[in-house]
KOLNUKOL-250444 format. One record per residue (C-alpha): residue number from 0; residue in three letters; y, z, x. Coordinates in nm, 4 decimals. Example, Ala and Ser with C-alpha at 12.3 -4.5 7.8 and 13.67 -1.06 7.14 Angstrom:
<sites>
SITE   num   residu         yy         zz         xx
SITE     0      ALA    -0.4500     0.7800     1.2300
SITE     1      SER    -0.1060     0.7140     1.3670
</sites>
This chain:
<sites>
SITE   num   residu         yy         zz         xx
SITE     0      UNK     0.0000     0.0000     0.0000
SITE     1      UNK     0.3274    -0.1091     0.1633
SITE     2      UNK     0.6720     0.0074     0.0690
SITE     3      UNK     0.9834    -0.1508     0.2200
SITE     4      UNK     1.3133     0.0278     0.2141
SITE     5      UNK     1.6395    -0.1386     0.3117
SITE     6      UNK     1.8911     0.1056     0.4592
SITE     7      UNK     2.2574     0.0117     0.4499
SITE     8      UNK     2.4832     0.2303     0.6577
SITE     9      UNK     2.8399     0.2497     0.5298
SITE    10      UNK     3.0871     0.2865     0.8135
SITE    11      UNK     3.4624     0.2534     0.8359
SITE    12      UNK     3.5877    -0.1068     0.7966
SITE    13      UNK     3.6992    -0.1268     1.1605
SITE    14      UNK     3.3383    -0.1155     1.2837
SITE    15      UNK     3.0664    -0.3784     1.2174
SITE    16      UNK     2.8122    -0.3086     0.9411
SITE    17      UNK     2.4698    -0.2042     1.0702
SITE    18      UNK     2.1518    -0.2734     0.8755
SITE    19      UNK     1.8004    -0.1499     0.9365
SITE    20      UNK     1.4651    -0.2002     0.7634
SITE    21      UNK     1.1952     0.0639     0.7422
SITE    22      UNK     0.8345    -0.0136     0.6428
SITE    23      UNK     0.6117     0.2706     0.5242
SITE    24      UNK     0.2373     0.2144     0.5216
SITE    25      UNK     0.0003     0.4339     0.3298
SITE    26      UNK    -0.3774     0.3997     0.3414
SITE    27      UNK    -0.6161     0.5994     0.1268
SITE    28      UNK    -0.9889     0.5949     0.2010
SITE    29      UNK    -1.2568     0.7671    -0.0066
SITE    30      UNK    -1.5786     0.8795     0.1622
SITE    31      UNK    -1.8965     0.8629    -0.0452
SITE    32      UNK    -2.1691     1.0958     0.0897
SITE    33      UNK    -2.5388     1.0159     0.0785
SITE    34      UNK    -2.7550     1.2236    -0.1538
SITE    35      UNK    -2.9555     1.3690     0.1372
SITE    36      UNK    -2.7326     1.4275     0.4370
SITE    37      UNK    -2.8530     1.4552     0.7930
SITE    38      UNK    -3.1666     1.2456     0.7620
SITE    39      UNK    -3.2717     0.9569     0.9778
SITE    40      UNK    -3.2419     0.6091     0.8262
SITE    41      UNK    -3.4693     0.5957     0.5216
SITE    42      UNK    -3.7827     0.3885     0.4895
SITE    43      UNK    -3.6836     0.1128     0.2558
SITE    44      UNK    -3.9224     0.0103    -0.0205
SITE    45      UNK    -3.9647    -0.3636    -0.0679
SITE    46      UNK    -3.7459    -0.4895    -0.3548
SITE    47      UNK    -3.9096    -0.3924    -0.6801
SITE    48      UNK    -4.1141    -0.1194    -0.5095
SITE    49      UNK    -3.8929     0.1700    -0.6149
SITE    50      UNK    -3.9012     0.3811    -0.9333
SITE    51      UNK    -3.6057     0.2111    -1.1034
SITE    52      UNK    -3.5806    -0.0936    -1.3269
SITE    53      UNK    -3.2617    -0.2965    -1.2928
SITE    54      UNK    -3.0626    -0.4013    -1.5992
SITE    55      UNK    -2.7330    -0.5863    -1.6334
SITE    56      UNK    -2.4500    -0.3676    -1.5078
SITE    57      UNK    -2.0724    -0.3543    -1.5378
SITE    58      UNK    -1.8285    -0.5452    -1.3187
SITE    59      UNK    -1.6500    -0.2219    -1.2175
SITE    60      UNK    -1.7263     0.1500    -1.1838
SITE    61      UNK    -1.4609     0.4253    -1.1858
SITE    62      UNK    -1.4366     0.5736    -0.8351
SITE    63      UNK    -1.3734     0.9227    -0.9716
SITE    64      UNK    -1.7200     0.9209    -1.1338
SITE    65      UNK    -1.9156     0.8532    -0.8107
SITE    66      UNK    -2.0751     1.1721    -0.6742
SITE    67      UNK    -2.3081     1.0356    -0.4084
SITE    68      UNK    -2.5299     0.7498    -0.3012
SITE    69      UNK    -2.8792     0.6739    -0.1790
SITE    70      UNK    -3.0581     0.3801    -0.0236
SITE    71      UNK    -3.3777     0.2614    -0.1844
SITE    72      UNK    -3.3727    -0.1156    -0.1299
SITE    73      UNK    -3.2688    -0.3239     0.1693
SITE    74      UNK    -2.9853    -0.5166     0.0007
SITE    75      UNK    -2.8268    -0.2476    -0.2151
SITE    76      UNK    -2.6806     0.1013    -0.2329
SITE    77      UNK    -2.7565     0.3223    -0.5343
SITE    78      UNK    -2.4548     0.5076    -0.6711
SITE    79      UNK    -2.5099     0.8465    -0.8376
SITE    80      UNK    -2.2495     0.9159    -1.1060
SITE    81      UNK    -2.1179     1.2406    -1.2553
SITE    82      UNK    -2.2749     1.1587    -1.5934
SITE    83      UNK    -2.6167     1.1265    -1.4213
SITE    84      UNK    -2.6279     0.7472    -1.4581
SITE    85      UNK    -2.7274     0.5365    -1.1585
SITE    86      UNK    -2.5990     0.1951    -1.0612
SITE    87      UNK    -2.7132    -0.0247    -0.7768
SITE    88      UNK    -2.4399    -0.2008    -0.5823
SITE    89      UNK    -2.6104    -0.5225    -0.4697
SITE    90      UNK    -2.4604    -0.6322    -0.1393
SITE    91      UNK    -2.3609    -0.9811    -0.0346
SITE    92      UNK    -2.6304    -1.2013     0.1180
SITE    93      UNK    -2.7187    -1.1006     0.4737
SITE    94      UNK    -2.6045    -0.7372     0.4430
SITE    95      UNK    -2.8618    -0.4697     0.5229
SITE    96      UNK    -2.8066    -0.1413     0.3399
SITE    97      UNK    -2.9692     0.0682     0.6160
SITE    98      UNK    -2.6326     0.0585     0.7952
SITE    99      UNK    -2.4978     0.2867     0.5205
SITE   100      UNK    -2.7553     0.5676     0.5591
SITE   101      UNK    -2.4920     0.8182     0.6762
SITE   102      UNK    -2.2489     0.7427     0.3939
SITE   103      UNK    -1.9711     0.4920     0.3505
SITE   104      UNK    -1.6029     0.4539     0.2746
SITE   105      UNK    -1.4175     0.2581     0.0103
SITE   106      UNK    -1.0491     0.1763    -0.0133
SITE   107      UNK    -0.9416     0.2407    -0.3717
SITE   108      UNK    -0.7679    -0.0325    -0.5659
SITE   109      UNK    -0.4662     0.0475    -0.7839
SITE   110      UNK    -0.6886     0.0488    -1.0946
SITE   111      UNK    -0.9104     0.3300    -0.9549
SITE   112      UNK    -1.2268     0.1220    -0.9857
SITE   113      UNK    -1.4877    -0.0131    -0.7470
SITE   114      UNK    -1.5546    -0.3736    -0.8545
SITE   115      UNK    -1.8091    -0.6399    -0.7665
SITE   116      UNK    -1.6641    -0.9632    -0.6370
SITE   117      UNK    -1.3564    -0.7765    -0.5112
SITE   118      UNK    -1.4394    -0.4611    -0.3148
SITE   119      UNK    -1.6538    -0.3788    -0.0159
SITE   120      UNK    -1.8360    -0.0807     0.1288
SITE   121      UNK    -1.7440     0.0212     0.4845
SITE   122      UNK    -2.0058     0.1944     0.6967
SITE   123      UNK    -1.9061     0.4598     0.9483
SITE   124      UNK    -2.0284     0.2199     1.2196
SITE   125      UNK    -1.7565    -0.0285     1.1257
SITE   126      UNK    -1.9873    -0.2655     0.9370
SITE   127      UNK    -1.8621    -0.3736     0.5954
SITE   128      UNK    -2.0323    -0.5559     0.3083
SITE   129      UNK    -1.8872    -0.6999    -0.0093
SITE   130      UNK    -2.0354    -0.5894    -0.3402
SITE   131      UNK    -2.2020    -0.8875    -0.5049
SITE   132      UNK    -2.2921    -0.7161    -0.8360
SITE   133      UNK    -2.3704    -0.3863    -1.0047
SITE   134      UNK    -2.7047    -0.3272    -1.1749
SITE   135      UNK    -2.7704    -0.0388    -1.4141
SITE   136      UNK    -3.0824     0.1557    -1.3134
SITE   137      UNK    -3.3318     0.2877    -1.5669
SITE   138      UNK    -3.6109     0.5229    -1.4556
SITE   139      UNK    -3.9540     0.3584    -1.4745
SITE   140      UNK    -4.2120     0.5565    -1.6707
SITE   141      UNK    -4.5116     0.5956    -1.4317
SITE   142      UNK    -4.7503     0.5991    -1.7326
SITE   143      UNK    -4.6637     0.2399    -1.8324
</sites>
């Protein structure tokens, strides 16, 4: 977020007018912790090998509702929300989610949402991946 302020100094007419420009930069970053801190990189199940079924998800998720994350598949990060729902942020092609095992950062947009096709996750290592889509996760009944 950039703010520019133009300062005009008023001085007596005998002296030349001086002008100066000041630019203020503000950067806010939100850290999203992993559900189980302090562990080594997880063993990733092959896609479809986890206990969640993916359904169509929203385009955006409110940042204030995200409480943590976990990694279950190689190309996505599962987001754990305050209302106990889970969404999988599918990452752009070629991004490996194991780089996010120690948590990640997001830069909030003015609307307070994390959106697919717009935002990216930034690993502590410096790696970043765009969010391709969100998928709603439904627990699979092991008896089926």
